A tleap script that builds the chain and sets N, CA, C and O, in Angstrom:
source leaprc.protein.ff14SB
mol = sequence {
  NMET LEU ALA PRO VAL THR SER ALA LEU MET
  ALA GLY PRO PRO VAL GLY LEU CYS ASP SER
  CYS ARG HIE GLN ARG VAL VAL ARG ASN THR
  ARG GLY SER ILE PHE SER LEU CYS GLU ARG
  SER ARG GLU ASP GLU ARG TYR PRO ARG TYR
  PRO ARG LEU PRO VAL LEU SER CYS PRO GLY
  TYR GLU PRO ARG ALA PRO GLY CYS GLU PRO
  GLU ALA GLY CGLU
}
set mol.1.N position { 17.442 0.144 -1.553 }
set mol.1.CA position { 16.547 0.939 -2.287 }
set mol.1.C position { 15.189 0.119 -2.379 }
set mol.1.O position { 15.207 -1.101 -2.548 }
set mol.2.N position { 14.050 0.822 -2.264 }
set mol.2.CA position { 12.732 0.386 -2.211 }
set mol.2.C position { 12.109 0.429 -3.526 }
set mol.2.O position { 11.693 1.527 -3.896 }
set mol.3.N position { 11.965 -0.641 -4.346 }
set mol.3.CA position { 11.454 -0.515 -5.752 }
set mol.3.C position { 9.834 -0.729 -5.673 }
set mol.3.O position { 9.357 -1.599 -4.944 }
set mol.4.N position { 9.138 0.008 -6.365 }
set mol.4.CA position { 7.676 -0.230 -6.484 }
set mol.4.C position { 7.445 -1.605 -6.990 }
set mol.4.O position { 8.110 -2.039 -7.931 }
set mol.5.N position { 6.426 -2.383 -6.337 }
set mol.5.CA position { 6.105 -3.658 -6.627 }
set mol.5.C position { 4.834 -3.601 -7.335 }
set mol.5.O position { 4.560 -4.627 -7.956 }
set mol.6.N position { 3.986 -2.639 -7.391 }
set mol.6.CA position { 2.552 -2.617 -7.798 }
set mol.6.C position { 2.560 -1.857 -9.153 }
set mol.6.O position { 2.654 -0.630 -9.159 }
set mol.7.N position { 2.471 -2.503 -10.185 }
set mol.7.CA position { 2.549 -1.808 -11.599 }
set mol.7.C position { 1.312 -1.070 -11.651 }
set mol.7.O position { 1.334 -0.038 -12.322 }
set mol.8.N position { 0.071 -1.441 -10.988 }
set mol.8.CA position { -1.060 -0.630 -11.123 }
set mol.8.C position { -0.990 0.691 -10.439 }
set mol.8.O position { -1.587 1.671 -10.885 }
set mol.9.N position { -0.296 0.722 -9.404 }
set mol.9.CA position { -0.040 2.024 -8.705 }
set mol.9.C position { 1.013 2.916 -9.344 }
set mol.9.O position { 0.997 4.121 -9.096 }
set mol.10.N position { 1.940 2.384 -10.161 }
set mol.10.CA position { 3.039 3.150 -10.667 }
set mol.10.C position { 2.415 4.093 -11.646 }
set mol.10.O position { 3.076 5.089 -11.941 }
set mol.11.N position { 1.197 3.919 -12.212 }
set mol.11.CA position { 0.564 4.907 -13.100 }
set mol.11.C position { 0.052 6.087 -12.198 }
set mol.11.O position { -0.035 7.195 -12.726 }
set mol.12.N position { -0.238 5.959 -11.090 }
set mol.12.CA position { -0.643 7.024 -10.217 }
set mol.12.C position { 0.370 7.545 -9.355 }
set mol.12.O position { 1.538 7.218 -9.566 }
set mol.13.N position { 0.038 8.419 -8.279 }
set mol.13.CA position { 0.895 8.940 -7.563 }
set mol.13.C position { 1.896 8.056 -6.774 }
set mol.13.O position { 1.411 6.988 -6.402 }
set mol.14.N position { 3.196 8.277 -6.440 }
set mol.14.CA position { 3.919 7.381 -5.765 }
set mol.14.C position { 3.338 7.222 -4.302 }
set mol.14.O position { 2.916 8.210 -3.700 }
set mol.15.N position { 3.324 5.978 -3.752 }
set mol.15.CA position { 2.883 5.655 -2.527 }
set mol.15.C position { 3.878 5.443 -1.530 }
set mol.15.O position { 3.512 5.101 -0.405 }
set mol.16.N position { 5.206 5.616 -1.813 }
set mol.16.CA position { 6.330 5.592 -0.846 }
set mol.16.C position { 6.580 4.099 -0.395 }
set mol.16.O position { 6.670 3.160 -1.186 }
set mol.17.N position { 6.680 4.002 0.943 }
set mol.17.CA position { 6.810 2.688 1.637 }
set mol.17.C position { 5.808 1.730 1.317 }
set mol.17.O position { 6.146 0.555 1.175 }
set mol.18.N position { 4.545 2.096 1.177 }
set mol.18.CA position { 3.605 1.232 0.933 }
set mol.18.C position { 3.647 0.266 -0.120 }
set mol.18.O position { 3.074 -0.823 -0.117 }
set mol.19.N position { 4.476 0.816 -1.156 }
set mol.19.CA position { 4.788 0.054 -2.416 }
set mol.19.C position { 5.442 -1.320 -2.074 }
set mol.19.O position { 5.251 -2.329 -2.753 }
set mol.20.N position { 6.189 -1.275 -1.021 }
set mol.20.CA position { 6.976 -2.576 -0.656 }
set mol.20.C position { 6.633 -3.219 0.720 }
set mol.20.O position { 7.349 -4.054 1.273 }
set mol.21.N position { 5.462 -2.739 1.207 }
set mol.21.CA position { 5.033 -3.130 2.673 }
set mol.21.C position { 4.138 -4.351 2.553 }
set mol.21.O position { 3.260 -4.390 1.691 }
set mol.22.N position { 4.329 -5.271 3.338 }
set mol.22.CA position { 3.460 -6.459 3.405 }
set mol.22.C position { 2.060 -6.285 3.905 }
set mol.22.O position { 1.214 -7.169 3.774 }
set mol.23.N position { 1.820 -5.099 4.495 }
set mol.23.CA position { 0.468 -4.726 4.951 }
set mol.23.C position { -0.338 -3.975 3.957 }
set mol.23.O position { -1.474 -3.632 4.286 }
set mol.24.N position { 0.155 -3.655 2.679 }
set mol.24.CA position { -0.551 -3.002 1.744 }
set mol.24.C position { -1.522 -3.883 1.040 }
set mol.24.O position { -1.178 -5.036 0.781 }
set mol.25.N position { -2.906 -3.377 0.647 }
set mol.25.CA position { -3.779 -4.099 -0.156 }
set mol.25.C position { -4.167 -3.005 -1.167 }
set mol.25.O position { -4.516 -1.881 -0.804 }
set mol.26.N position { -4.094 -3.368 -2.382 }
set mol.26.CA position { -4.515 -2.338 -3.524 }
set mol.26.C position { -5.982 -2.621 -3.761 }
set mol.26.O position { -6.417 -3.728 -4.076 }
set mol.27.N position { -6.745 -1.478 -3.576 }
set mol.27.CA position { -8.173 -1.411 -3.755 }
set mol.27.C position { -8.537 -0.653 -4.941 }
set mol.27.O position { -8.080 0.472 -5.141 }
set mol.28.N position { -9.395 -1.267 -5.785 }
set mol.28.CA position { -9.800 -0.566 -7.001 }
set mol.28.C position { -11.390 -0.419 -6.843 }
set mol.28.O position { -12.056 -1.346 -6.384 }
set mol.29.N position { -11.951 0.774 -7.241 }
set mol.29.CA position { -13.337 0.805 -7.212 }
set mol.29.C position { -13.954 0.728 -8.612 }
set mol.29.O position { -13.179 0.603 -9.560 }
set mol.30.N position { -15.317 0.794 -8.844 }
set mol.30.CA position { -15.873 0.592 -10.102 }
set mol.30.C position { -15.518 1.707 -11.207 }
set mol.30.O position { -15.591 1.517 -12.422 }
set mol.31.N position { -15.167 2.763 -10.653 }
set mol.31.CA position { -14.754 3.794 -11.651 }
set mol.31.C position { -13.273 3.820 -12.036 }
set mol.31.O position { -12.819 4.753 -12.699 }
set mol.32.N position { -12.509 2.781 -11.613 }
set mol.32.CA position { -11.097 2.786 -12.014 }
set mol.32.C position { -10.265 3.365 -11.124 }
set mol.32.O position { -9.084 3.351 -11.473 }
set mol.33.N position { -10.553 3.970 -9.878 }
set mol.33.CA position { -9.661 4.623 -9.075 }
set mol.33.C position { -8.966 3.523 -8.267 }
set mol.33.O position { -9.562 2.482 -7.989 }
set mol.34.N position { -7.798 3.741 -7.921 }
set mol.34.CA position { -6.983 2.828 -7.114 }
set mol.34.C position { -6.442 3.454 -5.820 }
set mol.34.O position { -5.896 4.557 -5.820 }
set mol.35.N position { -6.605 2.748 -4.780 }
set mol.35.CA position { -6.237 3.197 -3.467 }
set mol.35.C position { -5.393 2.249 -2.846 }
set mol.35.O position { -5.453 1.066 -3.180 }
set mol.36.N position { -4.474 2.719 -1.824 }
set mol.36.CA position { -3.644 1.889 -1.139 }
set mol.36.C position { -4.133 1.739 0.302 }
set mol.36.O position { -4.136 2.699 1.072 }
set mol.37.N position { -4.513 0.609 0.626 }
set mol.37.CA position { -5.239 0.209 2.039 }
set mol.37.C position { -4.249 -0.337 2.939 }
set mol.37.O position { -3.513 -1.241 2.545 }
set mol.38.N position { -4.155 0.158 4.194 }
set mol.38.CA position { -3.133 -0.473 5.123 }
set mol.38.C position { -3.996 -1.481 5.894 }
set mol.38.O position { -5.043 -1.126 6.436 }
set mol.39.N position { -3.576 -2.653 5.933 }
set mol.39.CA position { -4.158 -3.779 6.601 }
set mol.39.C position { -4.032 -3.687 8.042 }
set mol.39.O position { -4.850 -4.212 8.798 }
set mol.40.N position { -2.910 -2.956 8.482 }
set mol.40.CA position { -2.639 -2.810 9.954 }
set mol.40.C position { -3.743 -1.971 10.620 }
set mol.40.O position { -3.950 -2.018 11.833 }
set mol.41.N position { -4.373 -1.276 9.850 }
set mol.41.CA position { -5.520 -0.392 10.389 }
set mol.41.C position { -6.682 -1.140 10.935 }
set mol.41.O position { -7.496 -0.611 11.692 }
set mol.42.N position { -6.756 -2.496 10.503 }
set mol.42.CA position { -7.927 -3.330 10.979 }
set mol.42.C position { -7.874 -3.596 12.402 }
set mol.42.O position { -8.854 -3.686 13.142 }
set mol.43.N position { -6.526 -3.727 12.765 }
set mol.43.CA position { -6.310 -4.225 14.106 }
set mol.43.C position { -5.622 -3.104 15.147 }
set mol.43.O position { -5.537 -3.252 16.366 }
set mol.44.N position { -5.227 -2.132 14.500 }
set mol.44.CA position { -4.583 -1.023 15.271 }
set mol.44.C position { -4.904 0.309 14.715 }
set mol.44.O position { -4.539 0.664 13.595 }
set mol.45.N position { -5.671 1.116 15.617 }
set mol.45.CA position { -6.295 2.337 15.210 }
set mol.45.C position { -5.303 3.437 14.963 }
set mol.45.O position { -5.673 4.499 14.462 }
set mol.46.N position { -4.041 3.214 15.301 }
set mol.46.CA position { -2.971 4.199 15.204 }
set mol.46.C position { -2.641 4.295 13.670 }
set mol.46.O position { -2.049 5.299 13.273 }
set mol.47.N position { -2.979 3.346 12.824 }
set mol.47.CA position { -2.645 3.299 11.409 }
set mol.47.C position { -3.940 3.795 10.579 }
set mol.47.O position { -5.030 3.232 10.676 }
set mol.48.N position { -3.724 4.790 9.845 }
set mol.48.CA position { -4.935 5.072 8.877 }
set mol.48.C position { -5.278 4.074 7.899 }
set mol.48.O position { -4.421 3.404 7.322 }
set mol.49.N position { -6.662 3.951 7.678 }
set mol.49.CA position { -7.066 2.893 6.719 }
set mol.49.C position { -6.402 3.250 5.297 }
set mol.49.O position { -5.755 2.411 4.669 }
set mol.50.N position { -6.587 4.394 4.900 }
set mol.50.CA position { -5.930 4.872 3.518 }
set mol.50.C position { -5.175 6.145 3.908 }
set mol.50.O position { -5.659 7.265 4.068 }
set mol.51.N position { -3.748 5.720 4.047 }
set mol.51.CA position { -2.764 6.671 4.573 }
set mol.51.C position { -2.614 7.853 3.449 }
set mol.51.O position { -2.859 7.644 2.261 }
set mol.52.N position { -2.238 8.958 3.897 }
set mol.52.CA position { -1.912 10.153 2.993 }
set mol.52.C position { -0.637 9.726 2.233 }
set mol.52.O position { 0.284 9.195 2.853 }
set mol.53.N position { -0.568 9.933 0.978 }
set mol.53.CA position { 0.624 9.438 0.145 }
set mol.53.C position { 1.332 10.683 -0.296 }
set mol.53.O position { 0.788 11.776 -0.455 }
set mol.54.N position { 2.619 10.405 -0.481 }
set mol.54.CA position { 3.382 9.245 -0.176 }
set mol.54.C position { 3.838 9.024 1.215 }
set mol.54.O position { 4.099 10.018 1.893 }
set mol.55.N position { 3.965 7.835 1.723 }
set mol.55.CA position { 4.193 7.449 2.952 }
set mol.55.C position { 5.841 7.504 3.057 }
set mol.55.O position { 6.489 6.784 2.298 }
set mol.56.N position { 6.403 8.217 3.842 }
set mol.56.CA position { 7.962 8.309 3.795 }
set mol.56.C position { 8.538 7.605 5.100 }
set mol.56.O position { 9.691 7.180 5.171 }
set mol.57.N position { 7.621 7.531 6.101 }
set mol.57.CA position { 8.111 6.788 7.279 }
set mol.57.C position { 6.896 6.210 8.008 }
set mol.57.O position { 5.848 6.850 8.094 }
set mol.58.N position { 7.064 4.915 8.562 }
set mol.58.CA position { 6.022 4.331 9.171 }
set mol.58.C position { 6.542 3.326 10.223 }
set mol.58.O position { 7.358 2.482 9.851 }
set mol.59.N position { 6.161 3.351 11.419 }
set mol.59.CA position { 6.689 2.483 12.492 }
set mol.59.C position { 6.231 1.004 12.312 }
set mol.59.O position { 6.842 0.080 12.848 }
set mol.60.N position { 5.125 0.819 11.531 }
set mol.60.CA position { 4.652 -0.434 11.279 }
set mol.60.C position { 5.106 -1.043 10.067 }
set mol.60.O position { 4.640 -2.132 9.733 }
set mol.61.N position { 5.952 -0.468 9.382 }
set mol.61.CA position { 6.432 -1.054 7.962 }
set mol.61.C position { 7.184 -2.241 8.142 }
set mol.61.O position { 8.052 -2.315 9.011 }
set mol.62.N position { 6.871 -3.295 7.281 }
set mol.62.CA position { 7.508 -4.565 7.255 }
set mol.62.C position { 7.593 -4.787 5.685 }
set mol.62.O position { 6.598 -4.737 4.962 }
set mol.63.N position { 8.864 -5.036 5.234 }
set mol.63.CA position { 9.129 -5.356 3.847 }
set mol.63.C position { 8.280 -6.583 3.377 }
set mol.63.O position { 8.156 -7.589 4.075 }
set mol.64.N position { 7.696 -6.431 2.129 }
set mol.64.CA position { 7.109 -7.732 1.686 }
set mol.64.C position { 8.089 -8.679 1.059 }
set mol.64.O position { 9.089 -8.210 0.516 }
set mol.65.N position { 7.894 -9.914 1.088 }
set mol.65.CA position { 8.815 -10.772 0.555 }
set mol.65.C position { 9.039 -10.559 -0.907 }
set mol.65.O position { 8.142 -10.105 -1.617 }
set mol.66.N position { 10.264 -10.888 -1.390 }
set mol.66.CA position { 10.585 -10.627 -2.756 }
set mol.66.C position { 9.669 -11.387 -3.738 }
set mol.66.O position { 9.490 -12.595 -3.583 }
set mol.67.N position { 9.113 -10.740 -4.696 }
set mol.67.CA position { 8.335 -11.374 -5.766 }
set mol.67.C position { 6.840 -11.450 -5.364 }
set mol.67.O position { 5.987 -11.862 -6.150 }
set mol.68.N position { 6.561 -11.037 -4.114 }
set mol.68.CA position { 5.033 -11.122 -3.731 }
set mol.68.C position { 4.374 -9.864 -4.197 }
set mol.68.O position { 4.948 -8.780 -4.090 }
set mol.69.N position { 3.176 -9.986 -4.713 }
set mol.69.CA position { 2.404 -8.678 -5.120 }
set mol.69.C position { 1.442 -8.461 -3.862 }
set mol.69.O position { 1.106 -9.390 -3.127 }
set mol.70.N position { 1.081 -7.288 -3.711 }
set mol.70.CA position { -0.003 -6.934 -2.594 }
set mol.70.C position { -1.321 -7.649 -3.056 }
set mol.70.O position { -1.592 -7.968 -4.214 }
set mol.71.N position { -2.076 -7.840 -1.958 }
set mol.71.CA position { -3.447 -8.430 -2.170 }
set mol.71.C position { -4.190 -7.476 -2.891 }
set mol.71.O position { -4.056 -6.277 -2.645 }
set mol.72.N position { -5.026 -7.927 -3.831 }
set mol.72.CA position { -5.890 -6.930 -4.573 }
set mol.72.C position { -7.327 -7.181 -4.048 }
set mol.72.O position { -7.689 -8.341 -3.849 }
set mol.73.N position { -8.086 -6.229 -3.837 }
set mol.73.CA position { -9.403 -6.328 -3.348 }
set mol.73.C position { -10.254 -5.074 -3.742 }
set mol.73.O position { -9.721 -4.073 -4.221 }
set mol.74.N position { -11.562 -5.168 -3.526 }
set mol.74.CA position { -12.455 -4.098 -3.933 }
set mol.74.C position { -13.142 -3.618 -2.673 }
set mol.74.O position { -13.964 -2.703 -2.728 }
savepdb mol mol.pdb
quit
């Protein structure tokens, strides 16, 4: 079972696999919106920068190490 790791995203819509993927970066804008950025998109154009949520399957999914939070950025 994949448990959500990001408490900030738990308040919003579920993001599926991204919640526990090592390639996720949480992005917040100045108006308080929160987005799930796929870092794989920087090197591989097959992955959307901001995937449509919830992500239920992804060939590039890699589980995040236990206890690690996604990188936060703006």
